[in-house]
C-alpha positions as CSV (number, residue, x, y, z in Angstrom):
1,M,-8.4,-12.2,-17.3
2,G,-9.6,-8.7,-16.4
3,E,-9.9,-8.0,-12.7
4,N,-12.5,-5.6,-11.4
5,R,-10.7,-5.0,-8.1
6,R,-10.5,-1.5,-6.8
7,T,-7.2,-0.1,-5.4
8,T,-7.5,0.5,-1.7
9,Y,-5.2,2.2,0.7
10,R,-4.4,1.6,4.4
11,I,-4.6,4.6,6.7
12,S,-0.9,5.3,6.5
13,E,-0.9,5.3,2.7
14,A,-4.1,7.5,2.6
15,A,-2.6,9.9,5.0
16,R,0.6,10.2,3.0
17,E,-1.5,10.9,-0.2
18,L,-3.3,13.6,1.7
19,G,-0.1,15.1,3.3
20,I,-1.4,14.6,6.8
21,S,-0.6,12.2,9.6
22,A,-2.4,9.0,10.1
23,E,-3.3,10.2,13.6
24,W,-5.0,13.4,12.2
25,L,-6.9,11.2,9.8
26,R,-8.2,9.1,12.7
27,V,-9.0,12.2,14.8
28,G,-10.6,13.9,11.8
29,E,-12.8,10.9,11.2
30,K,-13.8,10.7,14.9
31,R,-14.7,14.4,14.9
32,G,-16.7,14.1,11.7
33,F,-14.4,16.1,9.6
34,F,-13.8,13.1,7.3
35,P,-16.5,10.4,6.6
36,P,-16.0,7.1,8.4
37,A,-13.7,4.7,6.5
38,L,-14.8,1.3,5.3
39,R,-13.2,-1.5,7.3
40,D,-11.7,-4.7,6.0
41,R,-12.5,-8.1,7.7
42,N,-9.7,-7.4,10.2
43,G,-11.1,-4.0,11.2
44,H,-8.4,-2.0,9.4
45,R,-9.5,1.2,7.7
46,C,-9.6,1.0,3.8
47,Y,-9.8,4.0,1.6
48,T,-10.4,4.1,-2.2
49,E,-9.0,6.6,-4.6
50,E,-12.4,8.3,-4.6
51,D,-12.4,8.5,-0.8
52,I,-8.9,10.2,-1.0
53,E,-10.1,12.7,-3.6
54,R,-13.1,13.6,-1.4
55,M,-10.9,14.0,1.7
56,R,-8.3,16.0,-0.3
57,S,-10.9,18.7,-0.9
58,R,-11.7,18.8,2.8
59,S,-8.1,18.9,3.9
60,S,-6.9,21.6,1.6
61,P,-5.2,24.6,3.3
62,R,-7.5,27.4,4.2
63,R,-6.8,30.7,2.6
64,P,-7.5,34.1,4.2
65,G,-10.8,35.5,2.9
66,S,-12.0,32.1,1.7
67,G,-15.0,32.3,4.1
68,R,-14.0,29.0,5.8
69,G,-13.1,28.7,9.4
């Protein structure tokens, strides 16, 4: 039987994938740096692989002369 369930990550797992702390992920969301996470029925943040890829591009280190910052 093929399942169509998507893999989701809790905040600590997503933060580990991004190389940042879970606290920075919360703060970044609150400040609008990252989009708000979906929540499960218990109110816990859930991230998909697509969410992590989008956030990865936002959390990449800034390089001198990149025009960001």
